[in-house]
VEXDOMAR-142180 format. One line per 10 residues: for each residue x, y, z of C-alpha. Coordinates in steps of 0.02 Angstrom, whole numbers, padded with zeros to 5 digits, always signed. Layout:
residues N
X,Y,Z  ...;
***
This chain:
residues 342
-00256,-01222,-01321  -00374,-01361,-01268  -00258,-01462,-01157  -00112,-01354,-01097  +00039,-01429,-01014  +00047,-01383,-00830  +00196,-01408,-00716  +00170,-01393,-00529  +00343,-01355,-00461  +00383,-01367,-00276;
+00553,-01304,-00218  +00615,-01403,-00069  +00755,-01380,+00055  +00761,-01497,+00204  +00572,-01507,+00203  +00546,-01693,+00222  +00407,-01670,+00350  +00319,-01540,+00244  +00327,-01651,+00090  +00259,-01797,+00188;
+00115,-01690,+00253  +00066,-01585,+00102  +00119,-01675,-00056  -00025,-01802,-00045  -00154,-01662,-00067  -00061,-01596,-00220  -00061,-01769,-00298  -00243,-01803,-00253  -00312,-01640,-00324  -00199,-01624,-00477;
-00242,-01782,-00573  -00234,-01734,-00755  -00142,-01813,-00901  -00065,-01645,-00948  -00011,-01600,-00770  +00160,-01646,-00702  +00214,-01628,-00520  +00397,-01586,-00495  +00497,-01568,-00335  +00657,-01469,-00362;
+00775,-01505,-00218  +00889,-01363,-00162  +01030,-01473,-00096  +00936,-01547,+00051  +01036,-01637,+00185  +00886,-01725,+00262  +00792,-01876,+00193  +00689,-01777,+00066  +00753,-01867,-00088  +00739,-02042,-00017;
+00562,-02003,+00043  +00512,-01944,-00130  +00583,-02098,-00215  +00503,-02216,-00091  +00332,-02141,-00056  +00296,-02029,-00208  +00360,-02121,-00363  +00244,-02023,-00481  +00327,-01858,-00433  +00471,-01801,-00543;
+00630,-01755,-00447  +00753,-01620,-00500  +00907,-01630,-00391  +00987,-01457,-00397  +01132,-01520,-00289  +01150,-01359,-00187  +01046,-01223,-00106  +01015,-01086,-00233  +00884,-00998,-00126  +00704,-00973,-00180;
+00728,-00857,-00329  +00876,-00938,-00417  +00820,-01111,-00363  +00659,-01089,-00462  +00755,-01016,-00609  +00870,-01167,-00614  +00724,-01287,-00601  +00610,-01204,-00729  +00749,-01201,-00859  +00733,-01391,-00859;
+00543,-01401,-00873  +00439,-01381,-01031  +00262,-01322,-00992  +00136,-01193,-01048  +00100,-01147,-00867  +00207,-01157,-00713  +00124,-01172,-00543  +00251,-01111,-00417  +00199,-01192,-00254  +00274,-01187,-00079;
+00304,-01353,+00006  +00196,-01298,+00155  +00034,-01278,+00055  -00119,-01389,+00060  -00219,-01376,-00101  -00405,-01408,-00122  -00520,-01488,-00249  -00530,-01387,-00410  -00384,-01273,-00367  -00305,-01287,-00540;
-00456,-01257,-00649  -00503,-01074,-00621  -00328,-00996,-00639  -00290,-01096,-00796  -00462,-01055,-00869  -00432,-00869,-00841  -00264,-00872,-00929  -00329,-00980,-01072  -00468,-00854,-01102  -00360,-00697,-01096;
-00183,-00692,-01166  -00147,-00528,-01075  -00152,-00618,-00906  +00026,-00668,-00863  +00000,-00732,-00687  -00140,-00783,-00569  -00148,-00803,-00381  -00280,-00908,-00291  -00356,-00865,-00122  -00223,-00897,+00012;
-00298,-00953,+00177  -00211,-00996,+00340  -00179,-01180,+00370  -00182,-01152,+00559  -00337,-01040,+00558  -00436,-01091,+00406  -00569,-00957,+00427  -00437,-00823,+00399  -00325,-00764,+00259  -00140,-00805,+00268;
-00006,-00672,+00285  +00090,-00714,+00125  -00032,-00665,-00013  -00207,-00669,+00063  -00325,-00609,-00075  -00194,-00530,-00187  -00046,-00414,-00169  -00031,-00225,-00186  +00102,-00094,-00143  +00089,+00086,-00086;
+00173,+00239,-00161  +00331,+00209,-00058  +00347,+00027,-00106  +00277,-00056,+00050  +00183,-00215,+00004  +00017,-00265,+00078  -00129,-00377,+00030  -00316,-00379,+00019  -00355,-00467,+00181  -00186,-00429,+00264;
-00109,-00261,+00304  +00052,-00273,+00403  +00012,-00401,+00540  -00176,-00372,+00536  -00256,-00524,+00452  -00441,-00528,+00409  -00564,-00671,+00421  -00628,-00732,+00253  -00813,-00689,+00248  -00826,-00684,+00059;
-00780,-00500,+00051  -00645,-00534,-00081  -00736,-00663,-00186  -00724,-00565,-00349  -00597,-00599,-00485  -00491,-00441,-00493  -00327,-00369,-00553  -00191,-00360,-00422  -00015,-00289,-00417  +00075,-00450,-00370;
+00042,-00634,-00344  +00121,-00724,-00198  +00265,-00845,-00224  +00176,-00964,-00105  +00060,-01011,-00248  +00078,-00925,-00416  +00016,-00979,-00587  +00124,-00902,-00724  +00141,-00924,-00911  +00299,-01023,-00947;
+00342,-00921,-01102  +00326,-00754,-01013  +00421,-00812,-00859  +00571,-00849,-00969  +00543,-00696,-01080  +00566,-00574,-00935  +00713,-00671,-00864  +00623,-00764,-00725  +00651,-00716,-00545  +00798,-00604,-00500;
+00914,-00734,-00424  +01007,-00603,-00322  +00851,-00576,-00216  +00879,-00752,-00144  +00706,-00748,-00062  +00569,-00620,-00021  +00491,-00496,-00142  +00561,-00583,-00296  +00381,-00619,-00345  +00335,-00434,-00333;
+00484,-00392,-00442  +00432,-00524,-00570  +00252,-00462,-00574  +00306,-00280,-00594  +00419,-00327,-00739  +00274,-00419,-00820  +00166,-00264,-00796  +00303,-00156,-00873  +00274,-00261,-01030  +00087,-00231,-01029;
+00028,-00394,-00949  -00098,-00418,-00807  -00089,-00509,-00641  -00256,-00575,-00577  -00330,-00646,-00416  -00446,-00796,-00432  -00556,-00827,-00278  -00629,-00988,-00351  -00462,-01072,-00317  -00412,-01088,-00134;
-00260,-01159,-00044  -00205,-01166,+00138  -00031,-01102,+00180  +00067,-01133,+00340  +00184,-00983,+00316  +00352,-00943,+00394  +00409,-01117,+00346  +00585,-01071,+00293  +00620,-00914,+00395  +00508,-00858,+00537;
+00428,-00687,+00516  +00539,-00606,+00650  +00702,-00684,+00589  +00844,-00554,+00568  +00890,-00630,+00398  +00711,-00611,+00339  +00711,-00431,+00400  +00873,-00398,+00305  +00806,-00475,+00144  +00642,-00379,+00156;
+00728,-00209,+00177  +00863,-00240,+00046  +00752,-00322,-00083  +00619,-00187,-00066  +00748,-00054,-00111  +00808,-00161,-00256  +00629,-00181,-00314  +00601,+00007,-00320  +00765,+00046,-00407  +00733,-00083,-00542;
+00552,-00039,-00583  +00502,+00139,-00538  +00479,+00267,-00679  +00630,+00382,-00690  +00535,+00538,-00639  +00493,+00461,-00470  +00645,+00353,-00435  +00762,+00465,-00337  +00626,+00561,-00245  +00546,+00400,-00181;
+00714,+00322,-00137  +00754,+00475,-00032  +00586,+00460,+00058  +00622,+00275,+00088  +00790,+00316,+00167  +00699,+00427,+00292  +00563,+00298,+00326  +00689,+00157,+00348  +00786,+00266,+00470  +00625,+00286,+00570;
+00601,+00098,+00565  +00778,+00074,+00631  +00742,+00198,+00771  +00586,+00098,+00818  +00695,-00060,+00826  +00815,+00037,+00938  +00675,+00080,+01060  +00634,-00105,+01066  +00817,-00147,+01101  +00817,-00255,+00944;
+01003,-00248,+00906  +00996,-00386,+00775  +00854,-00295,+00688  +00954,-00133,+00678  +01101,-00230,+00607  +00986,-00304,+00475  +00925,-00132,+00419  +01102,-00061,+00411  +01166,-00213,+00317  +01020,-00199,+00194;
+01058,-00017,+00155  +01244,-00050,+00138  +01213,-00189,+00013  +01089,-00079,-00082  +01218,+00057,-00112  +01352,-00068,-00159  +01231,-00147,-00284  +01190,+00014,-00379  +01297,-00027,-00534  +01218,-00199,-00558;
+01044,-00129,-00518  +01068,+00001,-00654  +01104,-00136,-00781  +00951,-00234,-00724  +00844,-00078,-00733  +00883,-00062,-00918  +00815,-00238,-00944  +00662,-00220,-00829  +00570,-00090,-00932  +00523,-00139,-01108;
+00597,-00009,-01226  +00631,+00100,-01074  +00447,+00097,-01024  +00409,+00087,-00838  +00233,+00086,-00768  +00144,+00131,-00608  -00001,+00009,-00619  -00176,+00056,-00561  -00158,-00072,-00421  -00027,+00038,-00337;
-00095,+00137,-00188  -00056,+00322,-00219  -00047,+00351,-00031  +00054,+00288,+00116  -00010,+00124,+00187  +00086,+00164,+00347  -00012,+00325,+00368  -00177,+00241,+00325  -00146,+00098,+00447  -00063,+00181,+00596;
-00131,+00359,+00591  -00302,+00340,+00509  -00326,+00169,+00594  -00386,+00089,+00432  -00340,-00092,+00460  -00445,-00178,+00328  -00416,-00168,+00140  -00597,-00113,+00111  -00563,+00041,+00219  -00410,+00098,+00120;
-00440,+00245,+00003  -00360,+00220,-00168;
***
C-alpha cells in the first residue's frame, strides 16, 4: 500500500484549552493528502465545538452528543471513520516533526504488526519519559502494568537507553497507531472499561490472535498526563483496580486464571491495608467498590472471555514479566527497567 489512509482521532471532553494549545502541532506535523484529523467530541459542555469550527476549519468534527468515556467514545467514533490506520491521540499531546512516518512505515513493512507506540516524553519535563506509556508497556505475572522508562511512580530520564525498535506488551492509549481492520476485527476497545487499561486489553486480544505490538523510538510525542483524572483521583483508583481484574479474567490462559486471581485478591487486600495506614478512606472505598463490581461482572466477563481468545487460544506473550514487579521494585530495589530480570 503506497499511500495508506490515516485518521488521527482525538477524543475530547470539555478540553477547549487543550485543543487550543495542542491541536496546532498536530495540524502542522501531519500535513499529508492521505491523513485526516478528526476530533470526536464526547458531549462537551464548554466551547470546544465552537472553537473547532472557528479556529480549526480543516479538522473534521464528530459530535457524539454525550460522554461515552474513553473506550466506548473511541468505538463510537471509529465506527464512522474509514481508514487503513487509526492514530488514537490524547488531546493533551504535543507531536513532533516526523512523528507519523516511522510507525506507519513499520506496519506497512510487516503485516503481523497490529499496533505501534511512539516514545512518550513528559511535556512538563521534556528530558524525561512520561508516566502513561514511556518507552512501551509491559505487565508482570500478576497483571500489574509498568513501562520501559517508568515503573510505578519512578520515571527515568531519556538518555537514549530505549532507542531500539522492540516488541512490547501494550501500547499506550495516549498515542497508539493501530490497523483499522484489526481494531474492528477484535471488537475495538471494551466499552465497559470506560477508561484505563482498555488499551492493554485491546493489545492482549490482538496478541491472542497472533499479532505484534511494537515500540518505535524514531517517533516522539510530549504528553501532559493526568488531563482527565488526576493520578490520585479515587475514581481513577477504582477504574484501575476493577479494570485490571477484568483484564486478567478476559485474557489469561485457563490453567493460570483462577490461581492468579486468588493471588491478586491477596495483593489487593494488602494494597487496601496500605491505604488504611495512610487514612485514605476514599481509596479503600475505591478498592472495595472495584472488587464488588468485578464479582458482579463475572457472567458478562465469561461471555467476553469466549470472544477474546481466537478459537479458545490464549497467550502469555514473551513481553510478560514472569516475576512480580512489586517484589523487584520494593524488595530488590530495582527501579529502572534495565535492572529488571525477565
